[in-house]
C-alpha positions as CSV (number, residue, x, y, z in Angstrom):
1,M,0.0,0.0,0.0
2,P,1.6,3.3,-1.1
3,A,2.1,6.0,1.5
4,P,-0.2,9.0,1.3
5,A,1.1,12.2,-0.2
6,P,3.0,14.4,2.3
7,T,1.1,17.1,4.0
8,T,2.8,20.4,4.7
9,T,2.5,21.9,8.2
10,A,2.4,25.7,8.3
11,P,5.9,27.0,9.1
12,D,4.5,29.9,11.1
13,G,3.2,27.5,13.8
14,T,-0.4,28.0,13.1
15,S,-2.9,25.2,13.8
16,P,-2.9,22.4,11.2
17,P,-6.1,21.6,9.4
18,P,-8.2,19.0,11.1
19,S,-8.6,15.5,9.6
20,E,-11.6,13.3,10.2
21,T,-10.1,10.2,8.6
22,P,-9.4,7.2,10.8
23,G,-5.7,6.9,11.6
24,S,-5.0,10.7,11.4
25,V,-3.2,12.4,14.2
26,V,-3.4,16.2,14.8
27,L,-1.3,18.0,17.4
28,D,-2.6,21.5,17.8
29,R,-0.1,23.8,19.6
30,I,0.5,21.4,22.4
31,S,2.8,22.4,25.3
32,K,4.1,20.6,28.3
33,H,6.1,21.8,31.3
34,Y,7.9,19.8,34.0
35,G,8.2,22.3,36.7
36,D,10.1,25.3,35.2
37,Q,11.3,23.3,32.3
38,L,9.4,23.6,29.0
39,A,9.6,20.1,27.3
40,V,7.2,20.7,24.4
41,D,6.6,24.2,23.1
42,A,3.4,25.0,21.2
43,L,4.0,22.1,18.8
44,S,1.7,21.6,15.8
45,L,1.8,18.6,13.5
46,T,-0.5,16.7,11.2
47,V,0.0,13.0,10.4
48,D,-2.0,11.6,7.6
49,P,-3.6,8.2,7.8
50,G,-1.2,5.4,6.8
51,Q,1.9,7.5,7.1
52,F,5.2,6.5,8.7
53,I,6.5,9.6,10.5
54,S,9.6,9.8,12.7
55,L,10.2,12.2,15.5
56,L,14.0,12.6,15.4
57,G,16.2,14.5,17.7
58,P,18.7,14.4,20.6
59,S,17.9,13.5,24.2
60,G,15.8,16.2,25.8
61,C,14.3,17.6,22.6
62,G,10.8,16.6,23.5
63,K,10.1,13.7,21.1
64,T,9.3,11.1,23.7
65,T,7.2,13.5,25.7
66,T,5.2,14.3,22.5
67,L,4.7,10.6,21.9
68,R,3.6,10.0,25.5
69,M,1.0,12.8,25.2
70,I,-0.5,11.1,22.0
71,A,-0.6,7.8,23.9
72,G,-2.2,9.3,27.0
73,F,0.6,8.7,29.4
74,E,1.2,12.4,29.7
75,H,-1.2,15.3,29.4
76,P,-0.5,18.6,27.7
77,D,-0.7,21.8,29.6
78,S,-2.3,23.5,26.6
79,G,-3.4,22.7,23.1
80,D,-5.3,19.8,21.6
81,I,-4.6,16.3,20.4
82,R,-7.0,14.7,17.9
83,V,-6.8,11.0,16.8
84,S,-9.1,10.0,13.8
85,G,-10.7,13.4,14.0
86,R,-11.7,13.3,17.7
87,S,-10.1,15.1,20.6
88,V,-8.5,12.7,23.1
89,L,-7.9,15.2,25.8
90,G,-9.2,13.6,29.0
91,T,-9.5,10.2,27.5
92,P,-7.4,7.6,29.4
93,A,-4.7,5.8,27.5
94,Y,-6.5,2.5,27.4
95,R,-9.5,4.1,25.6
96,R,-7.5,5.7,22.9
97,D,-7.4,4.1,19.5
98,V,-3.6,3.8,19.7
99,N,-1.1,1.3,20.9
100,T,2.5,1.8,22.0
101,V,5.6,-0.3,21.5
102,F,8.5,0.5,23.9
103,Q,12.2,-0.1,23.8
104,A,11.8,-2.4,26.8
105,Y,9.6,-5.2,25.5
106,A,7.6,-5.5,28.8
107,L,6.5,-9.1,28.1
108,F,5.0,-11.2,30.9
109,P,7.7,-13.8,31.6
110,H,5.2,-16.3,33.2
111,L,2.9,-16.3,30.2
112,S,3.4,-18.0,26.8
113,I,4.0,-16.0,23.7
114,A,0.4,-16.6,22.6
115,E,-0.9,-15.5,26.1
116,N,1.2,-12.4,26.0
117,V,-0.3,-11.4,22.6
118,A,-3.8,-12.3,23.8
119,Y,-3.6,-10.3,27.0
120,G,-5.1,-7.0,25.7
121,L,-8.0,-8.9,24.0
122,Q,-8.7,-10.8,27.2
123,Q,-9.0,-7.5,29.1
124,R,-11.7,-6.5,26.6
125,N,-13.6,-9.8,27.0
126,T,-13.1,-10.7,23.4
127,P,-14.9,-14.0,22.5
128,K,-12.5,-17.0,22.6
129,A,-12.9,-18.0,19.0
130,E,-12.2,-14.5,17.8
131,L,-9.3,-14.1,20.2
132,R,-7.6,-17.3,18.9
133,E,-8.0,-16.2,15.3
134,R,-6.7,-12.7,15.9
135,V,-3.7,-13.9,18.0
136,S,-2.8,-16.4,15.2
137,R,-3.0,-13.7,12.6
138,A,-0.9,-11.3,14.6
139,L,1.8,-13.9,15.1
140,D,1.7,-14.7,11.4
141,L,2.3,-11.0,10.6
142,V,5.6,-11.0,12.6
143,Q,6.5,-14.6,11.5
144,M,6.4,-15.9,15.1
145,R,3.4,-18.4,15.1
146,R,5.7,-21.4,15.6
147,F,6.9,-19.9,18.9
148,A,3.4,-19.5,20.3
149,D,3.9,-21.9,23.2
150,R,7.3,-20.7,24.3
151,R,8.1,-18.3,27.1
152,P,9.7,-14.8,26.4
153,T,12.9,-15.9,28.1
154,Q,13.3,-18.6,25.4
155,L,13.5,-16.0,22.7
156,S,16.2,-13.7,21.3
157,G,15.9,-9.9,21.6
158,G,14.7,-9.6,18.0
159,Q,12.1,-12.3,18.5
160,Q,10.8,-10.6,21.7
161,Q,10.5,-7.3,19.8
162,R,8.4,-9.1,17.2
163,I,6.1,-10.4,20.0
164,A,5.8,-6.8,21.4
165,L,4.7,-5.7,17.9
166,A,2.2,-8.5,17.6
167,R,0.8,-7.7,21.0
168,A,0.2,-4.1,19.9
169,L,-1.1,-5.0,16.4
170,V,-3.6,-7.6,17.6
171,N,-5.7,-4.8,19.1
172,R,-6.0,-3.3,15.6
173,P,-5.1,0.3,16.6
174,A,-5.6,3.1,14.1
175,V,-2.2,4.5,15.2
176,L,0.9,2.6,16.4
177,L,3.3,4.6,18.5
178,L,6.9,3.3,18.7
179,D,9.3,4.7,21.3
180,E,12.8,3.7,20.2
181,P,11.8,0.0,19.9
182,L,15.0,-1.1,18.2
183,G,17.4,0.6,20.5
184,A,18.3,-2.5,22.5
185,L,19.2,-4.6,19.4
186,D,22.6,-5.1,17.9
187,R,23.4,-3.3,14.6
188,Q,22.7,-6.1,12.2
189,L,19.5,-7.2,13.8
190,R,18.4,-3.6,14.1
191,E,18.9,-3.0,10.4
192,E,16.9,-6.2,9.6
193,M,14.1,-5.1,11.9
194,Q,14.0,-1.6,10.2
195,L,13.2,-3.2,6.9
196,E,10.7,-5.6,8.4
197,L,8.9,-2.7,10.2
198,K,8.7,-0.6,7.1
199,L,7.3,-3.6,5.0
200,L,4.8,-4.4,7.8
201,Q,3.6,-0.8,8.0
202,A,3.2,-0.6,4.2
203,R,1.3,-3.9,4.2
204,L,-1.1,-3.0,7.0
205,G,-1.6,0.7,6.2
206,I,-1.5,1.7,9.8
207,T,-0.3,5.1,10.9
208,F,3.2,4.7,12.5
209,V,4.6,7.5,14.8
210,F,8.2,6.5,15.5
211,V,10.5,8.1,18.0
212,T,14.3,7.7,17.5
213,H,17.5,9.6,18.0
214,D,19.1,7.4,15.3
215,Q,19.2,9.4,12.1
216,G,19.9,6.3,9.9
217,E,16.7,4.7,11.2
218,A,14.6,7.8,10.5
219,L,16.1,8.3,7.0
220,S,15.6,4.7,5.9
221,M,12.1,4.1,7.3
222,S,10.1,7.3,7.2
223,D,7.7,8.9,4.8
224,R,8.3,12.1,6.7
225,I,10.7,13.2,9.5
226,A,10.1,15.8,12.1
227,V,13.5,17.0,13.4
228,M,13.0,18.4,16.9
229,R,14.8,21.0,18.9
230,D,14.0,22.4,22.3
231,G,10.4,21.1,22.2
232,R,9.7,22.4,18.7
233,I,9.9,21.0,15.1
234,E,12.9,22.5,13.4
235,Q,12.1,20.9,10.0
236,L,9.4,18.6,8.7
237,A,10.0,17.0,5.4
238,D,10.8,13.7,3.6
239,A,14.1,12.0,4.1
240,D,15.7,13.4,0.9
241,T,14.8,17.0,1.7
242,I,16.0,16.6,5.3
243,Y,19.4,15.2,4.2
244,S,20.0,17.3,1.0
245,R,18.3,20.5,1.9
246,P,18.4,21.0,5.7
247,A,16.6,24.1,6.8
248,S,19.2,25.1,9.4
249,A,22.7,24.3,10.5
250,Y,21.2,22.4,13.4
251,V,19.4,20.0,11.1
252,A,22.5,19.7,8.8
253,A,24.7,18.8,11.8
254,F,22.3,16.4,13.4
255,V,21.4,14.4,10.3
256,G,24.6,12.9,8.9
257,Q,28.0,14.4,9.2
258,Q,29.2,17.8,8.0
259,N,32.4,19.8,7.6
260,F,31.7,23.4,8.7
261,F,33.7,26.5,7.6
262,A,33.1,29.8,9.3
263,G,34.1,33.2,7.9
264,D,33.3,36.4,6.1
265,V,30.5,36.3,3.5
266,S,31.3,37.4,-0.1
267,E,29.6,40.5,-1.5
268,D,27.3,38.4,-3.7
269,G,26.4,36.1,-0.7
270,S,27.4,32.9,-2.4
271,A,30.7,32.2,-0.6
272,V,32.3,32.0,2.9
273,S,35.9,33.0,3.2
274,S,37.4,31.0,6.1
275,P,41.0,31.4,7.2
276,H,41.9,28.3,5.3
277,V,39.7,28.1,2.2
278,L,37.2,30.0,0.2
279,V,34.0,27.9,0.1
280,R,31.6,28.8,-2.7
281,A,28.1,27.6,-3.2
282,A,26.3,27.3,-6.5
283,S,24.0,30.2,-5.8
284,S,23.6,33.2,-3.6
285,A,22.1,32.6,-0.2
286,L,23.5,34.8,2.6
287,S,23.0,38.5,3.3
288,A,24.9,38.7,6.7
289,A,28.5,39.7,7.0
290,R,29.5,36.5,8.7
291,G,28.3,33.0,7.8
292,Q,29.2,29.3,7.7
293,A,29.4,26.8,4.9
294,A,28.9,23.1,5.2
295,V,30.0,20.2,3.0
296,R,29.2,16.5,3.7
297,P,32.2,14.1,3.8
298,E,30.9,12.0,0.9
299,F,31.0,15.0,-1.5
300,I,34.7,15.7,-0.9
301,D,37.2,14.2,-3.3
302,I,40.7,13.4,-2.0
303,R,43.9,12.6,-3.9
304,P,47.7,12.9,-3.4
305,D,48.9,16.4,-3.6
306,A,51.7,16.6,-6.2
307,G,52.3,20.2,-5.2
308,V,52.8,21.3,-8.9
309,A,49.8,23.4,-9.6
310,P,48.5,26.0,-7.1
311,T,45.4,25.2,-5.2
312,P,42.3,26.6,-6.9
313,Q,40.7,29.7,-5.2
314,A,37.4,28.0,-4.2
315,N,36.4,24.7,-2.8
316,A,39.9,23.2,-2.6
317,V,42.3,22.9,0.2
318,R,45.6,21.2,0.9
319,G,46.3,19.2,4.0
320,S,48.1,16.2,5.5
321,L,46.5,12.9,6.2
322,L,46.0,12.2,9.9
323,G,44.1,8.9,9.7
324,V,42.4,6.3,7.6
325,A,39.4,4.1,8.7
326,H,37.8,1.2,6.8
327,L,34.0,1.5,7.3
328,G,33.0,-1.4,5.0
329,E,31.4,0.1,2.0
330,T,33.3,3.4,2.5
331,M,36.8,4.6,3.5
332,Q,37.0,7.5,5.9
333,Y,40.0,9.9,5.9
334,L,40.8,12.5,8.5
335,V,42.8,15.4,7.0
336,R,44.5,18.2,8.9
337,V,44.0,21.5,7.1
338,A,45.5,23.7,9.8
339,D,46.3,23.6,13.5
340,D,42.7,24.5,14.3
341,Q,40.8,22.7,11.6
342,S,40.6,19.2,10.1
343,L,38.2,17.6,7.6
344,I,36.4,14.2,7.4
345,V,36.3,12.8,3.9
346,R,34.5,9.6,2.8
347,R,34.9,7.8,-0.5
348,P,33.4,4.5,-1.7
349,T,35.8,1.7,-1.0
350,F,36.0,0.5,-4.6
351,A,37.0,4.0,-5.7
352,A,39.1,5.1,-2.7
353,P,42.7,6.2,-3.3
354,V,45.5,4.4,-1.5
355,L,46.9,6.9,1.0
356,S,49.1,6.6,4.1
357,V,49.1,8.7,7.2
358,G,51.4,11.7,6.7
359,D,50.7,12.0,3.0
360,A,50.1,15.4,1.5
361,V,46.6,15.5,0.0
362,L,44.4,17.8,-2.0
363,C,40.7,17.9,-1.1
364,T,38.1,19.4,-3.5
365,W,34.3,19.5,-3.7
366,P,31.7,20.9,-6.1
367,A,29.8,24.1,-5.4
368,E,26.4,22.4,-5.8
369,H,27.0,20.4,-2.7
370,V,27.8,23.4,-0.5
371,L,25.2,24.6,2.1
372,L,25.3,28.1,3.5
373,F,23.9,29.2,6.9
374,P,24.0,32.4,9.0
375,A,26.8,32.6,11.5
376,D,24.3,32.6,14.4
377,D,22.7,29.3,13.4
378,D,24.2,27.0,16.1
379,A,25.4,23.8,14.5
380,S,26.8,22.5,17.8
381,A,23.2,22.4,19.1
382,G,22.5,19.7,16.5
383,G,25.3,17.6,17.8
384,Y,28.1,18.8,15.6
385,V,31.5,18.1,16.9
386,P,34.5,19.3,14.8
387,P,36.9,16.6,13.6
388,P,39.8,16.2,16.0
389,T,43.1,17.9,15.3
390,L,46.1,15.9,16.6
């Protein structure tokens, strides 16, 4: 089932349009305080039925609090939450048409897998014949029917996560909320579960609201991503837009890696002159006197520096190689440009040059892959840490 077309939320923070369709979620300027701390700040968001949306951001940005307010485990101080067109303010969690999957699987160790999945249906006094059929179907969805008689302690972490999913899906919620459900899994299993989750969501057509601090998870799974900062949405867009056209240095720094250069802005606003290199973008963008340019490591070319021709004026810098790391499909190079700046460069392994620590190198990159931001746009708030200089 294809994902519905993206819906744009008004950038000025005005209330999103209501949706009456089952499976929709509308957050209308919700706020939440914990004492003097503002956790969520007048946040508005519309999630269309059947979409997979991720709330992405560092710890403390408000993403889990937002999810818990949708679930009914927390209550907003102001604003409204509508699920399938109906306000759920004052509605207890167990009466909302949502289910939540947590990072901690919270399975009952004394019950069998089938009994764990059936627990919610039993609380609703579901007839036995219907209960058995729905449990079997839920276990089939996550490919775990053959383990129905086992105990949770007899399963691996990935298998337990599938059971937690089945337990949520068996109730046929209009919206499934997932709070970092893959965080406890090892890398390979986590990547396998990412694919399975996305395929399952597409098959069922259920709205998924997924909380994660893992940018790779969000990029690979989501129809849309809401990058959060200080209780607000910094940018809401599809994965390609978030990665290729970030709205701020904060988003650029948090999603993927960047090399930042700070300096004076050229008269035409298309370049930043740092102490070590002139970084020029493909078009004008800045009007301030000071700015910063960003280039992702995969867009930088690196080769031995023969030292014959002078370095071009823009988007090229000489340096010395500090380190090389094999990352599987890519090779990563750490290049010292000056005492106070170094660059990270990544090249596909099959096309990576053979270089040794201490080699003189020349790094270049095309103007169309340069991003420009105002100087006061704090990249460090997005988790940016400059490459080390040794």
